[in-house]
PATINU-599001 format. One record per residue: residue in one letter; x, y, z of N, C-alpha, C, O in turn. Coordinates in steps of 0.05 Angstrom, whole numbers, plus 5000, padded with zeros to 4 digits. Atoms other than C-alpha are relative to their C-alpha. Layout:
<rs>
AXYZXYZXYZXYZ...
</rs>
This chain:
<rs>
M499350005027468352695543503649954990505550104993N496450015011475252375512499349894973497349804964P498449984989479252355485500950365005499850544993V499549654986481753085514503350074994505149935002R496949945007488253395489499550365002498150514989F500149734991490054055525501850184979503850054971V499049835021492754585474501050295001499850475012F499449744997496655165466501650045025501150255036T498650004976501455045527502449975002503249814986T497250054999508255055546501549674993503549624980F498850285013509254295538499249934966500649784952V500349985026505954355470502050144986503350004970K497549835010511054875449501949874996503149854974Q496850095001516754545468500149664989502449584984Y499550225004515153775449497549964976497849754963R501650045031509053835387500050194981498050314974P500249845022511754205334498349954980497849714980L501250055015507754235279501049894971499949744955S498350185025512554075224500149684999499949554978S499250244993513653425254496949824995496649604984V502350175005506753195253498849994968497549794959L499849975025506353485179500649864990498949714978A498950225014510753085154498549655003498349484984E501950194997506452515184498549874984498249644976R502650035020500852705143500949894980499749684974V498850025023505152635084501549694995502549634974A498350275006508451915094498649894978500249784963P500950205021503951575043501750094980503349944969L498149835032507152074986503049915008504249824988D497450054998514451935021499749724987500849684965M499550205011513151225011499349944979500649744972A500250085030510451174940502350194981502050214957L498349865014516151614918502549784996504149754978T497350155004521051114937499549724984501349564982K500250365010517950444901501650114961503649984953P498850025020519450774825503449964993505250134998T496549955006526650574803501449954974503349814969T499549905027527350744738498850234987496350274987V501549805018526151324695497049944989494950064994A503949985008519651044658497849935020495449995018A501850054976516950774722499650255019497550305030L501249684986518051514758498350144978496050204984D501749875015515551834696496849975003495450175007E502450134998508751374698499250135020497150265018F501149974972508151534768499350355005497750445021V500549734989508652294766497850044984495950144996A501549955015504352304702496949895015495050055016D502050154999498951784728498950035043496750045054G500150084973499651724807500750275023499650305045L499749824982502752344836497650275014497550395036E501149804996497652814827497349885026497150015048P501450134979492052364870501350005024500350135043I498550024975496852224923499950235017498850255038M500649784994497952894930497950165021498050255044R502349904988491153104937499049885023497850025039D500950134980489652514987501350075024500250065046V498450004973495252665035499350335010499750385034R500549784986493153375046496950045019494849935014V501150004983489353555099498050245007499650435010P501349694997483954185112501050215021501450125043T499049784986486354845143498749995026496350035022P502349934980483254865215499850245008501750395009E500249774991480155405241496850055017494949905015L501250024977475955615294496850184991496550414982G503349835000467655795291499050115018500450225035D501749884972462356025339500449875019501349645019P500250164968461755905412497649915011495750065006R502150044978456855625455500649895023502749775027A499450124982455655455521499149745015496749735020I501250244982455054785560498850025023499150195041P501349934965451054675617502349885019504149725016A497150034974455354665681499749675007497649555007K500050264982457553975712498550105030497450295040E501749964966455253855783503550105014505850115005Q498049864983459154155839502449825008502049605018D498050184985466153895858501850195023501350435026W497849864992471854115901502150064985502749924965A498049955011477454445882501450275018500250445031R497449914985484754765910500750334987501750424966T498649705007485655535917502650025002504049875016Q497549934999491955885901501250035027503750025029D498450054968493455905980499449785015499749785040G500250184994491755275988497649885012497649645010G503450005000484555216007498649844986499449804963R502550175015478254745987498750214996499450395011V502049975008472655065955498249884983499249774963R502450135012466154795928500150204969500650444968V500049845024465654995851498449854978498549614977S500750075020462054885795501750004972503750144973R498249975019464954765722498250124976496150004971H502249815016461655265668501949964971503950104967Y497749945023464955055595498350134977495850134974V501649925024464055425527502249874984504649854991A498450065014466255095466500150124970497950144959F499949955026467955315401500149874982501649674985E499550285018467054915336502250044987503250264983V496750025020473654675294499149874973498149654967R500950085032472354625224503649954989505650094994G497350065012478254235181501349805022500049655036D498450244981483553815222499950105023500950325024A499649904979482853905294502449965014503350115031E496950004979489553605320501750094989503949994994L497649885004493554015285500050275016502250375020L501649884968490354485339502149965017503350155026S499050164974493954075387503950104994505750065010C497050005008500954275354500850265005499250425014W499249764990505554855363501050124971502649994958P497949925024507755285299503050055002503950175022D497950034999514555215283501850365003503550405021E499949694990515756075277498850095015496850225007S501949924977513156255340501450195025500550225047D498149924971518456625385498450195011498650235035D501849754987512857245393497149935009495250085012L502450164986507756775418500249865028502549795034E500150034972506056575489498149785005495849844999P501850154992502855955512498350115021498750335031V501749894985497256025554499949935030498350025046D499649974969499855805622502850094997504549995012S497049804987506356245618499450245011497750395001P500749704980506456825669499050244983498050434996A500449795006505257295623496750004990495450214988W503150024999497657035609499050135027499350025049P501449874979494257485655497049805017495349715003A501650114990489557145706497050145000496750394997A502849885007481857255702499150185028497650375025G501149894983480457495764498049835022496849935041L501650124989476956945789501449755027503649635027T498950294983477656385849502349864994504649895002I498650245015480155825810501050094974499350114957D499649895025484456085753500749774973500749834949N498850275013486755385721501250044974500549914954R499449975027490555645667502449904984503549974963D498250275022495155045653498349864986499549734968E502150185012487854685627498950234993496550184996I502049885009484755285603498649994973496550104967W501250035027483855085532500949664996503049545004M499550315002483054335513498149974977496150114975L501050155027480853945442497649745012498349575027E501750274985474553435460498349944970497850094951L502450085024469953035409497350125019497050115043V502949894996462653395412498849755007498549624986H501750285008458952765429495950095008493949965010E503049865001452753315437499249944967497249824960D500649965027453153385359499849694989501149494994A500650265010449552875317502049944980501549724970R498650065023455052855264502549875018503049965040P498850114980460252365288503350164991503950274970G496949855007467952625294500150235000501950324985V500349634998466453345306501950025028502049855045W497749984976472053625359498450364998497750514980G500449714994469954275393503850115023505450005037L497049954982476254695426498550175027497350395025Y501649894978473454825494502250205017504650225014T498749814977474955355554498749945024496849795021Y502350004976471755355619501350115032503650175037F499349754976471455715693498649795024496349695024D502850224977469755275762499850295011501750455008L501149774991466455855791498449935034497149735039T501150074972464155865867496850075004495750234989P503349894991456755975893499850314994498550434977D499049695006459356685900499950144979498850364976E499349885026461356775834498449944982497950074962E503150105021455556355801497450265006495750294989A501749894996451156885838500650314982499050414966A498249784998455957515828499950044964499550274955V501050025033455157255738496950054997496350214978D502749975002447357225749499850265007498150344991A501149714990446957975781501650184978501550434979G498749835022451458175717502850085014504050184996E497249954977458258305773502349884980504649964979I497750125007462057885734499049994968496649994963D500949985031462157905652501849794993504149874991L499250285012464157115628499750124975502050174968V499750015029462757295558502050194988502650174964S497449815001468457885563503149845002505249904991I497250134992473657385592499849774978501949674971V500150215024471556865536500650174983502050034968A499449895027472657405482504250055004506050004989E497249984998479457605519501649774998503949824992R498750225001481856865521499649934974501349774967R499850135019479856725457501750204973502650114952A497549795016484257385424502149945012503950014997R497150104992489957135461501349754990503749704993V499350245014489556425422499149984960499549824941D499450005031487856685356502050064987502149974964P497950065020494056845332501849844995503649864979I498550224999496656225349499249824973500649724956V502450185019490755885305501650114973502750004954A499449885035492556435253502449914991502649924966R496950065001500556175259499449764987500649734966I500050285002498155465251499149994975500549854961R500950035019493755585191501450094975501150034951E498449935022498855985159503049844988504549874968Q497150215002504755455170498549784978499949674960V499850235008500154955143499150044966499249874948D500749995034497555275072502350094991502550154967E496849985014505455425069500249784989500149764964F498850275000507254685079498349854976499149644967Y501450265025501554435021500250144981499850004960N500849925020501454994976503650054990504050054966T498149925010508955154970502549815004504049744985T497650105004514254765008499749634997501849504999L500450295008511453984994499749994971500249764964P499750035017510754104927502550104989503150054966Q496949955007517754384922501649785006503649734993R497650144989520853814965498849764975500649624965V500550195020516953344914501550024972502449824960T499349995029519353644849502749995004504049914985D497350014991526153684883500949684998502449614981I500550304996525652904900500249894976501949724970V500350145028523252754830502150024979502449874959A497849875019528853104796502349855004503349734985N498350184988534052764842499549764990501449664977K500550375017531552044818500349984981501949814973R499450015029530652174749503150084991504249984972K497450045007537552384749502349765008504449704996E498850234988539951824793499549714977501349584967F500650265014535851244751501750064973503149874967A498950025019538851554681503449924997504849794981A497550124997545351514708500749695000502649594988R499050294996544750754733499649974974501649934960E500550135026541450624668502550054974503549884960G497349985019547050934624502549785010503649614996V498050244999552150524660499049714993500649534985T500750375015547549824641500550104976501949944963A500249985038547150154567502249984995502449864973S497850025009554350204568501549804999503449824984L499550225001555949544583500249834985499849624997R500550105025556249234519502849904994504750054992F497250165003562048664506499749914972497549954962P500050145032563448344434499749705000499349564980Q501550344997561847614462498950065031500150155051E501649914977556247694513499249605010499049414994W500950214993554147084557497049964997495450125007K502349985008548046834533498449725019499749575034L501050194983542946334564499049784975498749824951L499450155029542145664527496749934993495149875011P502549965012535645664478498849725018500249555030L501550184989530045214506500249654978500349634953R498550255007531744424495497449845014495949945030L500950234986528043784513501649825014504049875011E498550104991530543244556501649764981500449634965D498950175015535742804527498449675005497749565026A501850344991532142054518502249855012501849705030T497550174983539441784535500550035023502249915036T499150054968538841984601497849895015497249975038D503150124993532241564611502449665012502549474996V497950314992537740904646497949844995498149644981A502050394992530440444667499949994965500349774954A499950095029529840584586501449884981500649734963R498350155017535840414557500349765013500549584996T499950204986536339854611497549794992497749544992A502450225009529539534588501249994970502049784962Q499150075032531639654510502449795001502249574989A496950175000539539324525498549695006499049494993T500450304998535838714557498049864994497849614996Q502550225012529338534529499250194971499850434967D500749975023526338544460498250255002495950164996L502549834988521939134477501250334981503650404979V500449735008520739854441499550215022497250215030V500949824976520440374495499850344987501450504995P500449745016518341024452500950305025500150325048F499349714987521041724480497850135006496450214988T501549685006516742204507500250265002499950345025P499849814991517742864498500050215026497850225036R500849854975518543354559502550235004504850204998L497349754997522544034575501249915016500549785036A497649984980528644064603499950075027498050225031A500849834978529044244675501850234996500750445001V499349784999534344704664498150284983498150514991S501449795019529945094608497550025015496450235007F502349974983523845034659501150225022499850415030R499549794982528045414708500250254985499250464993D499949765012529445884660497550224995497450464997L502349895010522946024638498150135027496750335026Q500649914965520846124716500850324999499350524997R499249784991525946654724499450234978498750464986T501049845019524446984652497250105012497050335021I502849874989516847044675500150175022498950385025R500049764974518847324744501250234994500950405011L498849704996523047934714497250124980496450354983W502749895013516648004665498450095017497750335016T501849904975512047984731500750285009499150465012D499749804983516648464762499350324984498550524996A500849805016515648964696496950125003496050355004V503449955000507748844700499450175023497950375021E500649904972507649054773501050325001500250495018R498049684996511949734764497350134985497050374989Y501549835016506249924721496749854998495849714980P502250154992499349714753497450104988495549964984R502349765013494550294721499649864974497349834965S500850035023496250004653499149664995497549584978F500550244994496149274670497849915012497349675008G501650054983490649294717496749964986494749824993V502649975012485049414675500349774975498349794961L500350155019487148804621498449775014498149735038G501650194991482548174612502749805000504949904995E497950245001487347434616500550034975502850104971D499750015023486847414547502050164993504150054986R498949805013489948064526503849935024506049945014I497849984988495447984588502249774988504749794984S497750265009497847244562500650054979503050004975D498249835017498847584498502050184995503350204975L496849884992504148024520501649875018504049955018L498350244998506847444558500749884976503149824977A499650225019507147054499502350104976504249984964A497849885019510147644454502650115016504450215003T497249994988515647744510501149795005503649805009L498550205002517147074515501349924974503649824974N498450015023518347034438501750204996503450144980A498149755003522147704440502149965018504350075012T497449954985526747594491501849755010504249775016M499250284997527746804505502749874983502549854958P498350095030534246504470499449864980497949704992G500850185023532746144410497550034991496749864975A502450005014526146394396500350184978499650424980H500249875025527446614328497649974990497150164975R502550055008520646354312498150025022498650085045E502449974981514246354343499749755016497849615011V499950224982516045804398497750015019496249815019Y502350074992510745984444497250164991496750394983S503249935019503446004419497850035014497749895034R502149994987496946224443497349844990496249884968G502050155014491345724438497749995036498150005060G503049944980483945754474499850275012500050454996K500749754994482746334519501950105007502550304993S498049914990488546464560502949785003504849865017D498250104993493445944560502450004978501950024954I497850015022500545924525501749745010502049635031F498850314998504645304505501250004977500850154958V497150135019510544974467499949774992500049575006H499950315011510144444423502649864995504449954980A497350154999515443924432500750044970502750184969D499349945032515943944348501150254980501850274957V498649755005517844684357502849985006504450104992L497450014987523744504395501449784991503549765003A498150275005526743814363498149914978496049824987E501150095022524043634292499449755003501449625009G500650244994520642984300498949765022498549525024S500350104975519142954366497749945011497449835032G503150055004511942934357499350325010501150495014A501849794994506343494375500050035030499250245040A500849964958506243384459501150335005503150444998R499349794991505444024490501849925029501249735044V497550064980512144094540499550195017500250145040F500849774978509544774576497650114988496950164964I501949914999504045014595500150345021501450405041A500149744980502445754622497150134995496250214973E503249954992495345924642499550265018499450225043A500449744987494046724661496549985011494649934996K503350034987487146724709500650225025502350225042W500449904974484747274755498649905021496249815022A501250154976484047044820498250105016498950245035T501849844987477647244844498349875024497249995042D500650174978475246694886501049734999502849724982D499250245000476645984896499049784980500549614972K501050125023472345644847501650034977502549844965T498549975021475745954795502749994996503649964974V497450084993482745874821500649684998502849584993R500650304992480345104831500649904966502049734956E501450155027477845024760503050074979504149904963A498349985018483645404726502749794999504549804982L498150274999488044804742499249814990499949704969D501650305022483144264735497150015004495750005025P499750125028480144174687501650184983502850044966Q498849845021483344784647502249944998502649784979L497450085006490344714653500149694996500249614973F500450275005490043964663498949894976499249654972G501050105016486843904609501150024966500549914945Y498150025019491644124564502249804991503349774969L497250085003496843684579499849684986497849554990T499950215002498843054545502449925000502749694990A496950264996506442834556499649925026498049985044T499750144968508142464613501150175015499850155036D498249924976512542874655499050364990501050444977T500949765014509243634632501750275028502050265053A499049794983512844304657496650224997494950244979A503149755002506544884675501250205021502650145040V500949764986505845554703497950155004497350334988L503249834995499245834733500650215009501350255032L499549734985500146524736497250145007495450164990L502149954988495046784778499850235007501650285023L499949715000493447534780498150145026495750095030L500549954965492347884853498650244997499350334975D500949804991488248494869502850095023503849915036Q498249994989493848864905499250095030500950215042Q500950004978489448894973499649705009498449524998G499450274986491048345019500849724982499649514978R498750165020496048024970500649795017500049575009D498550244991499347595022497449825019497849605030T502250154987492047415055498849804970497549594971A501550185024489947144984502649784994501749564996I498650165004496746754967499549745019500149515012A498950204977495946375036497249844991497349594992R502250105004488846215014499649854972498049664972Y500450095021489046034947502449774992502249634971S498250174997495245614961498949765005499249554991Q500650284994491545145001497649924976497149684972V502650125011485345144951501149784982500149564977L498550195024490744864900500649755005500249554991A498950284988493844364949497449845009497449645023G502950194994486844104956499049864983497549674988V500350115029486343914886500649764998503049725000I499650305005485543154873502949954990503650134974G497350165003492442834862502650165006504750104995F498349864986496243374903502349855007501649645018V497950264988503442994920501450175016501650085039R498749924978507443514951501350304987500550414966E499649715013511144214941503050044997504550045017E497049955003517944334912500650255001498950435004K499549634999522044994912501050044968502649884958S499849865021522345354846502450134991504450085005A498049815003527045824813500350235008502150395008V501949634988523046424840499649965025498449765035D500950034967522946564911497750055010497550305011G503549984992515546544936498249844975495849774978W501450245024513346124870500549754995501749664976P499750244996512745474897499249774969497749854950I501450205018511344884849499449685008500949495016Y501850244986505944344864500349794980499849814956V500150265016507043674839498049855009497549795033Y502350175001501043274822500249774978501249784955E500150225021499942614792496449974995494449945009H502949995016494142634745499349864978500349954958E500750155024491042134695502949854993503549844970Y498350225008497241664699503050264987504550214969R498149855011502142284688500550235022498850345036T498849814975506242734735500550254989502350314974V500049665004504843484731502150215013503050145035R498249814980509344064756499350264987499750364965V501449744995506044674770501450165017501850135041C498649764979509745294789497350215004496150314985L502049784989504545764824501650324998503450385014A498349705000506746564799497950125004495850104993W501649744998503747134827500950244999503050345004V498549725011502647764800498150235016495850265006S501549854993499848274841498950354979500550514970L499949805017495548864802497550185016496350055033P501649844985490749424830497249954991496749974967E502650114999483649224838498550204981499150444981T501049755025479249554777497749904998497549685009T502550114999471749474762499449924975497049864971K500350215024472849174692500449755001501849625016D500850255004471048614673502649804991503749814968K497150165005477148124675498749744982500849624978R500650315005474247484646501250014972501349814958
</rs>
C-alpha cells in the first residue's frame, strides 16, 4: 500500500506545521490577487472572480470514521527491545478518513499541550514489538472500489504466542485500539479547529485587508496620473499617408521619361506603428476583463475596437475607422487625404481562433479580399482561449506562415506581435499578428 505517510510523530511536529500546508492550498488565490493593477480591475475581480476562487481553494476538513480490521500479512522477523529477533505477523486496523487526508499528516500550530505518538509520554502496549515510532500512518485504501480513498492505519506485530493469547481472550486488542484512538483524537480535533478557523475567519480577513490595501494603493497611483496635466501636452501625429515625393523611383521615372506614374496611397509606416501600439493598449484593457469580453462575438469586439480607435487616436475627429462586412475595420485613403482615392490603406480583422481552417481563411481569402492598395497595412486580431495560449500561438503562427505568398517575418512595434509579409496578387501585404487572450466560453463566437 503506497504512498505511506507516518503521522502524529515528533518529526511531523517539528517539520510539517499545518499553517504551511494551508498556505500552499490557497496559492491560486494569492496569485489571482496579484493580477488586478487598477481600481476598476480590482473591483471587477472582487465582484465576479473572488467568490469562485475562495470556494475552489477551500478543502474539506478531515475527520476520522469507523475502524475495520485488515487481514494479517505473512509472518516476518522483527527485532525485540533487548536486541533479539522473533517471528511476528502484522495485523492492521484502518480508520476511514473523510475530507482532506493530507492535512492529518501535519501538526497543528497551537499544540504545546499535545504529545507525539513516539514521545516517552506515549505508553507502551505491553506487547513484544511496540513500534511506537510507526504506530499511525496514512495510506491509500486499495481494497476500496472508490479511487483516492485514504485510511488511517495502526498495526500490531504479534508473536505466535501473542496471537494465541488474543484468540483466547487474554489480550484485548480492541481496547488497545480504542486507547490509541483516544490519544490521537485531540490532535485530529486541533487540526480540524485550525482548518475551520483558517477558512472561516483568517483567510477572509486576510483577503479583505489585501483588497483594501491594493485599492488604496491603486487609487493613489491613479490620482498621481490624473494630477499630471500640462497646458501643452505632447500628442501623437494623426494618421497620414506616405508622401508621394518620397518615391525616388517614381520621381526618377517622371524626370527621365514622358510617363505618368500614378501615386498609390498607402499608410505611412509611423502611422502603422502608432496603430499597433494603440491596439496593444486596447488589448491589455480587454484582457483585464475576460469575463466581459470573452462572451462577445467577433463583430461586437470589432465594434468596440473601432469605437476605441475613433475616440483615442489623434486626428480622429470624424469616423476614420469604419466597420464593413462581418468583423473587419478599415480606413479609406480619402478619409486621410482628400482626392487620394478610396483605396483601403488599413485593415483590421478580428477572428476567434478555434481551429487551423478558421485562422487560415481569416487571412486568405477574407483579409486579402479586402485589400486594394499596392502596399497595405493590416492587423489580424486573433482571439484565443486562455488555456494553452503559448501552444496556440505557436501552432497558428505556423499555419499563417504556410499561407501561399508568405515571404518573411518582420519585427513590429509590439513585442510578441510579429509582422508577416506576403506577396499576394502583385501587391505586398504586411500583416501584424495580434494575439488577445480571453477565457473559454460556451457562447457562439461566430
